[in-house]
C-alpha positions in Angstrom: 35.2 71.5 36.0 32.4 70.9 38.6 30.1 72.6 36.0 31.2 70.3 33.0 30.7 67.1 35.3 27.0 68.1 35.9 26.4 68.8 32.6 27.7 65.4 31.6 25.6 63.6 34.2 22.6 65.5 33.1 23.2 64.5 29.5 23.4 60.9 30.6 20.2 60.9 32.6 18.5 62.8 29.8 19.6 60.2 27.2 18.7 57.3 29.3 15.1 58.8 29.8 14.8 59.4 26.3 16.0 56.1 25.0 12.7 54.4 25.6 10.7 56.8 23.8 13.0 57.0 21.0 12.7 53.3 20.7 9.1 53.5 20.8 8.8 56.4 18.3 11.0 54.1 15.9 8.8 51.3 16.3 5.6 53.6 15.8 7.1 54.9 12.5 8.1 51.5 11.3 4.8 50.3 12.2 2.9 53.0 10.1 5.4 53.4 7.3 4.3 51.6 4.0 6.7 48.9 2.9 7.6 49.0 -0.8 7.4 45.2 -1.2 4.6 42.6 -1.9 3.6 38.8 -2.7 2.8 38.5 -6.3 -0.7 37.7 -7.2 -0.2 34.4 -8.8 0.6 31.0 -7.7 2.1 28.2 -9.8 3.1 24.3 -9.5 5.7 22.1 -10.2 3.6 20.3 -12.6 0.3 21.0 -14.9 -1.3 17.8 -14.2 -1.5 16.8 -10.5 -2.4 13.2 -9.6 -3.5 12.1 -6.5 -0.5 11.2 -3.6 1.8 13.2 -6.0 4.4 15.2 -3.9 4.3 18.6 -6.0 5.8 21.9 -5.3 3.8 25.1 -4.9 5.5 28.4 -5.8 4.8 32.1 -5.1 7.0 35.3 -5.8 7.8 38.0 -3.4 9.1 41.4 -4.9 11.1 43.9 -2.8 11.0 47.1 -4.6 12.7 48.9 -1.7 16.4 49.6 -0.8 16.0 47.6 2.4 17.2 44.1 3.2 13.9 42.3 4.5 13.6 39.3 6.3 10.4 37.6 6.0 8.5 34.3 7.2 6.1 32.9 4.4 3.5 30.2 4.9 1.4 28.2 2.4 -2.2 27.3 2.9 -4.3 24.6 1.2 -8.1 25.3 1.6 -7.0 27.8 4.3 -5.3 25.3 6.5 -1.4 26.2 6.7 0.9 23.3 5.5 4.4 25.1 5.6 6.3 27.8 7.1 9.7 28.9 6.0 12.1 32.1 6.4 13.3 34.1 3.6 15.8 37.1 3.0 14.9 39.5 0.3 17.7 41.8 -1.0 16.8 45.6 -2.2 15.3 45.6 -5.7 14.7 41.8 -6.0 12.5 39.0 -6.8 12.7 35.8 -4.5 10.8 32.6 -5.0 8.6 31.1 -1.9 7.9 27.5 -2.1 6.3 24.6 -0.2 5.8 20.8 -0.7 2.3 19.4 -0.9 1.2 15.5 -1.1 -1.9 15.7 -3.5 -5.2 14.8 -2.2 -8.1 13.8 -4.6 -10.5 16.6 -5.5 -10.6 20.4 -5.8 -8.5 22.6 -3.5 -7.4 26.2 -3.1 -3.8 27.4 -2.5 -2.6 30.5 -1.1 0.8 32.1 -0.1 1.0 34.5 2.9 3.4 36.7 4.5 3.3 35.8 8.1 6.2 38.1 9.8 8.5 40.5 8.1 11.5 43.0 9.5 14.2 45.1 8.1 17.8 43.7 8.3 20.4 46.5 8.9 23.9 45.4 9.9 23.6 43.5 13.2 20.0 44.6 14.3 16.6 43.6 13.0 13.7 45.9 13.2 10.3 44.6 13.3 8.0 45.7 10.5 4.2 44.9 10.2 2.8 42.8 7.3 -0.3 45.2 7.4 2.1 47.8 5.5 3.2 45.6 2.7 1.9 46.4 -0.8 0.4 42.8 -0.7 0.7 40.4 2.3 -0.8 37.5 0.5 -1.4 36.0 -2.9 -4.9 35.4 -4.6 -6.5 32.0 -3.7 -5.6 29.7 -6.8 -8.0 26.7 -7.6 -6.7 23.2 -8.7 -7.8 19.9 -9.1 -6.2 16.7 -8.1 -6.9 13.7 -10.4 -8.0 10.5 -8.5 -6.2 7.6 -10.0 -8.2 4.7 -10.3 -6.5 1.2 -9.6 -7.5 -2.3 -10.6 -8.2 -3.3 -7.0 -10.5 -0.3 -6.5 -12.4 -1.4 -9.8 -12.7 -5.0 -8.4 -13.9 -3.8 -4.9 -16.3 -1.6 -6.5 -17.7 -4.3 -9.1 -18.0 -6.5 -6.0 -19.9 -4.0 -3.8 -22.2 -3.5 -6.9 -22.8 -7.1 -7.6 -23.4 -7.8 -3.7 -26.1 -4.7 -3.8 -27.7 -6.2 -7.0 -27.9 -9.6 -5.7 -29.2 -8.6 -2.3 -32.1 -6.6 -4.2 -32.8 -9.4 -6.6 -32.8 -11.8 -3.7 -35.3 -9.5 -1.7 -37.6 -8.9 -4.7 -37.4 -12.8 -5.6 -38.4 -13.7 -2.1 -41.2 -11.2 -2.3 -42.5 -12.5 -5.6 -42.2 -16.3 -4.6 -44.3 -15.6 -1.5 -47.0 -13.6 -3.5 -46.9 -16.5 -6.0 -47.3 -19.1 -3.5 -50.1 -17.2 -2.0 -52.1 -17.1 -5.0 -51.3 -20.5 -6.2 -52.6 -21.9 -2.8 -55.8 -20.0 -3.4 -56.1 -21.2 -6.9 -55.5 -24.8 -5.8 -58.0 -24.6 -3.2 -60.5 -23.2 -5.7 -59.9 -26.1 -8.2 -60.3 -28.6 -5.4 -63.7 -27.0 -4.8 -64.9 -28.0 -8.1 -64.4 -31.7 -7.3 -67.8 -33.6 -7.4 -69.1 -35.5 -4.1 -68.8 -39.5 -4.4 -71.1 -41.8 -2.6 -70.3 -45.5 -1.4 -72.9 -48.1 -1.5 -74.1 -49.3 1.8 -72.6 -52.8 2.9 -76.1 -54.5 3.1 -77.1 -53.3 -0.3 -76.4 -56.8 -1.4 -79.0 -58.2 1.0 -82.2 -59.3 -0.7 -85.4 -59.1 0.6 -86.9 -62.5 1.3 -89.1 -64.1 -1.0 -92.8 -64.6 -0.4 -94.9 -66.9 -2.7 -98.6 -67.3 -3.1 -101.2 -66.8 -5.4 -104.1 -64.5 -5.1 -106.8 -65.1 -7.6 -104.3 -66.8 -9.9 -101.5 -64.1 -9.6 -98.4 -64.9 -8.1 -97.5 -62.8 -5.2 -93.5 -63.5 -5.3 -91.4 -60.6 -4.4 -88.5 -60.5 -7.2 -86.9 -57.0 -6.3 -83.7 -56.9 -4.4 -82.5 -54.1 -1.9 -79.6 -53.4 -4.2 -81.9 -52.7 -7.0 -83.8 -50.0 -4.8 -80.3 -48.1 -3.8 -78.3 -46.2 -6.4 -74.8 -47.4 -7.2 -73.2 -44.0 -7.0 -69.3 -43.9 -8.2 -66.8 -44.9 -5.8 -64.3 -42.7 -7.7 -64.4 -39.8 -10.4 -61.8 -39.3 -13.0 -62.8 -35.6 -13.1 -61.9 -35.4 -9.3 -58.5 -37.2 -10.0 -57.7 -34.9 -12.9 -58.7 -32.0 -10.4 -56.5 -33.1 -7.6 -53.6 -33.5 -10.1 -54.2 -29.9 -11.2 -54.4 -28.6 -7.8 -51.0 -30.6 -6.9 -49.3 -29.1 -10.2 -50.5 -25.6 -9.1 -49.3 -25.7 -5.5 -45.7 -27.1 -6.5 -45.6 -24.5 -9.5 -42.0 -24.1 -8.9 -41.1 -27.8 -9.7 -43.7 -27.6 -12.7 -41.8 -24.5 -14.2 -38.5 -26.3 -13.8 -39.9 -29.5 -15.5 -41.3 -27.2 -18.3 -38.0 -25.4 -18.9 -35.9 -28.6 -18.9 -38.3 -30.2 -21.5 -38.1 -27.1 -23.5 -34.3 -27.2 -23.6 -34.4 -30.9 -24.5 -36.6 -30.3 -27.5 -34.6 -27.1 -28.3 -31.2 -29.0 -28.5 -32.6 -32.1 -30.1 
């Protein structure tokens, strides 16, 4: 009797000591055994045309070829950024659909599905497995394009921006051209004024006459009949040429108003 008790005690102790080793062995076996299941290569969408701000569904498939119940966590990635995470159960010899919801952003993107965690469900226990042992743990990256929807307000705003840009450019160009023309006009007006002829004024005492002297020398009169005004040239006090040159210089300096007047005259003549 005592021997039997000792045997049972030894057996219990051995089992207690062996349990961690058995667990470790099971874990090691499960982490190195290939899992006959995979994520399908392709990804598809709930619509063939994806517009900006559309709420669409993205789908992938998971095929369980084995005879085990598999519990898995799948995630979807857009441009390598995770957008969803969900849990699924794949029965033996089954194909299940994985899905995620995505609000479309304009431009080109890539979508991919990945298995993040996997385990075997057996009765009331769950044995952790390694996703690295799946036949395929993620799908291929699928490229898709989101169409940008142009709104009326966006067209108006774009037109305003273009108009403002053009107006600023024209304004700067016009200012530069006007300044250049003003500079050249001033130079030309100064040159025109330099063509004016100098004028002279008759001195105030030019009307004075030299006093007469009378007398006769050998029967010839010595009377002085010449006046001072006749000895001084009466230069012109004004010149028509100079007036015309002044007018031309004025027109050149005020070329903008001159241009406006010319345009108005042309319009009046055209519509008569």
